[in-house]
N, C-alpha and C positions, 0 to 999 in steps of 0.2 A: 113827851117822851111816846116809844113805842109800847104794842102792848109787850108784857113780858115772854121771854121766850118758853114755851110749854109745849106739851106734846102736840100735832096734830095741825100745826099750823103750815098756811100755804104761802107760796109765791111764785113768781113767775115773769118773764122777761115777754114785753110787749112788741110790735112792730109788724112792718109787711114792704119786704119778704124778711122772714124771720128763721126760718130752715139752719142759717149759716151760724145762729147766734153760739158762741161757746159759754156765753152766761150759764146756762145749765151745770154745766162741768165743774166751771169755779165754785159756784153756790153750793152745788151738792157736796163738794168736798171740804167747803166750809163746814157744811153742817155735820158730816160727818167727824170732821176733827174737833167739832165743839159738844159733840155728844147727842146732838137733837135727832135721834133717829127717826123719829115722827115726821120733821118736817118735810116737806115737797118741795121740790123747784121747776117748773114747769116752761114752757115755750108757748107762744098762741100766736096765728098769724092776725092781726088785727089792724084793720085801716083806719085813717081819722072818722069813716063815716059810721064803722061800730064803734067806737071808743067808748063812745057815752050808753049801751046799752049794756057792754062787757061791764063797765063800773058799777051800772045799777044792779048788776045780777050778784056783785062779792058780797059774802058774807062774813060774819064776824071771824070766820078761822083764819082770815086773809090777813097777813104781816105786812106786806108790802109788794111793789112792783118796780121792775125794771123798767125804762121804755129805749125805745131808738126811734130811727126816722120811722115814718113820718109822723111821731105824737110828742117830741118834744116841747111843741109850742101848741100843740091842737089840744094837750090836756090841762094847761094852765087855766080856762074857765070850769072846769070843772072838780078845782080843788078848792078848799078853805083858804089854805095859805100857801106861801111860797117863803121859800128864805131868800134874802138878799143875793147870796151866790145865784141862784136861779134867775131871780130878778135882773139882774145885769145883764145878762144875756136873751131873757127872755127865751129859756130853754129849761127844762126839767127832763133830767131820767132818771128819777128818783122819787118813789110815791110810800109815803110810809100811812099806816092804818094807827091811830092813837088809840091808848084804852078807852078814850070817851067818843068815838066814831067819826073822829075828823079826819079828812084827807089832806095831807103836805108834802108837801113837793120841794124836792132840793136839786142842786145837781152837784153830782160828785165828779164829774169829767176835769172841771176847773181843778180843784183840789189833788185832783188824782194826777194830772200831768205835773202839776208841783211835786206832789211826794215823788213820781216815776224819776224827775228830774233829780231830786236831792240822794236819792239811792243810788243815783252815777254819778253822784260829787257834785252837782250844777247846784249851788243852791242861789247864788249872785251872779248879774252878768252884765257887761257895762252897753253891749248893745245886742240886737238879735232881730232877725228876720224871719217872715212867715213867706211860705209859698203856696198860693191859694188866700180864695177869701169867701170861703161856703161856708156852712153852719159848724164847722169845728174848728174853721178858724180863727171864729168870734170866742170861743172857748180857748185857743191859744192866747189872742190877745188880754182875755182875764187874768191867764196865769202870769204871763210876761206882764202883765202891770203890778205883780206882787212880788217878782225878781227882778224885775229889767229894771237898770240906774240911767238908761240911756235911751238913744234911739232904737226905735223899732220900726222896721221897715218891710212892708207888705208889698208882694210881688201878685199882680193881680191881670186878667184878661180881656176887663172889659170895665168901661166908665161906669157902670150900675154899679157892678161888685166894689170900683175903689169908692164910691159914694157910701154903700154899705158900709165900706170899714170906716172909714171916716166917721159915721153916725156912731157905729161901736166904740170907737175911741173918744169921742166926746163923750155918749155916756157913762165910760168908764176911768173918765179924769184922765187920760194917757193920749199923748201925743205921739203920732206917725208922721211916717213918709209913704206915701205910695208911688210904686213903680211898673211900669210896664211889663208885664212878662218876657218879654225880649231881651231882659235886661238882668234876668233871673240868676245866669251864670255869676254875677259878682256877690248873690247872697250866699254863696258858699266860702267867704271868706270871713262871714260873721262869727263872732264867737261862738252862739246858736241858734241854728235854723231848723225850724218846726215845718216839715213838708205834712199839708192837709189837704193834698189832690187825691183823687181816684188813683187807682193802679194805673202803672203805665205813661201817666202826665210827667212826670221827674224824670225819665230813662234817658232822655235826651241831653238831661244835664251831667250824667255820670262823668261823662269823658273831659267835664269841666272843675273834677273836682281835683283843687290845690295838694301839692304833699303838706304832709301833717296837717289835716284838716283840725279843728274845734270837736263841737260836738251836734250832732245831726239827730232830732225826737222825726223821727215818718211814724204817722199816725197809724199806718196800714201794719196788718199783722197777717195777713194772707192776700196774696201770694207774698213770703217771706224767704229769702231776704231780697226787698226790692232791688233792682240794679242800680238805685244810688245807694242804698244802705251796703250793699256787697261792695261797690268800688270806694267808699267811706272807710268803711271796715280795712278794706289792702292798701289802705293810704294811712293807716294808723290811726284812724278818727275815733273817738266815741262816739254810739248808735245805742238810743233809747227806742225801742219799739211799740207798734201798737200793742202787742201783748202787754207790756209794762203798762201801757195804760190802763187797759181793761183790767189787769190785776189791780192795780191800786185804785181806782172807780169803784170796782167791785168788794176790793176791802173796806172800803167804807159804808157802802148798801149795805153789807152784811152786816155790819158795827149798828148802823141805825134800824134797819128790819128786827134784827135779835135783840138787842140792846147788850152782846157779849162784844167786850174789848179785851185784849187785840183779836182781831179776826185772823186763821192763821192763813197768813202770807206765804212761806213756804211750802204749804200744803197744796195750797189755790193755783202755783204756779206750775206745782209739777202736773196737774191735773189737765192746767191748761195746755203745757208742752206735750204731754201724752194725746189729747184729745187732737190738735192742732198735725203731730205726726200720723195718727191714724186717717187723716184724710187722703 
């Protein structure tokens, strides 16, 4: 269990680079709404080499950490335990410091994806497609393992990435089909498409968006909308954004770090939208 929410607790997001992170805006808005006036949430540029030293200097006032790249796997050997969810994809994005001083790791990206989809009315799908095969794609696959009852097709650009995704699928106990990126246009007809690639990668697919597409979950939030997301919306399809994912995974982090439930989703969303608009 987390240390009870009392005055003067600290939390932060770590990664490198980190200046772009919206996490401070989201978590600070949650603290304000929950009446945790003395809680602070900061950002620190920390790479893999600096992570052990950073963790070693943290005192009892620390409640938790959010982690982004490149720390999600590097942190695992430094923790006392990790959740089954984090273990499934070898990625920790949340560290909670317990009352007895233990460091526990979790992955809120996976349930955050499921919650973001549920908010948009997607609870179960008969099939799905994943665009890309990087770190986020493994979390997307884990989320689909919970809600997809049929085929999952992953569109990749290299044989090495294909092998990695097959490995994740086996580990998660779910079946997948792997297809070459050159066939990615066919993915757009799936009931659910999750785009996990860097900015600009899916732009060329926008012209192939069908009339009345189903649901696109594009994990980017900046720049937004992506070319693909804009065309998808124009054709009447439902779009789930990277901000939706960021919000829902942050809600779970706030709840774990503070012990307060439910976290104030609406206030956090407003803060995130405002922070993006100000950029």
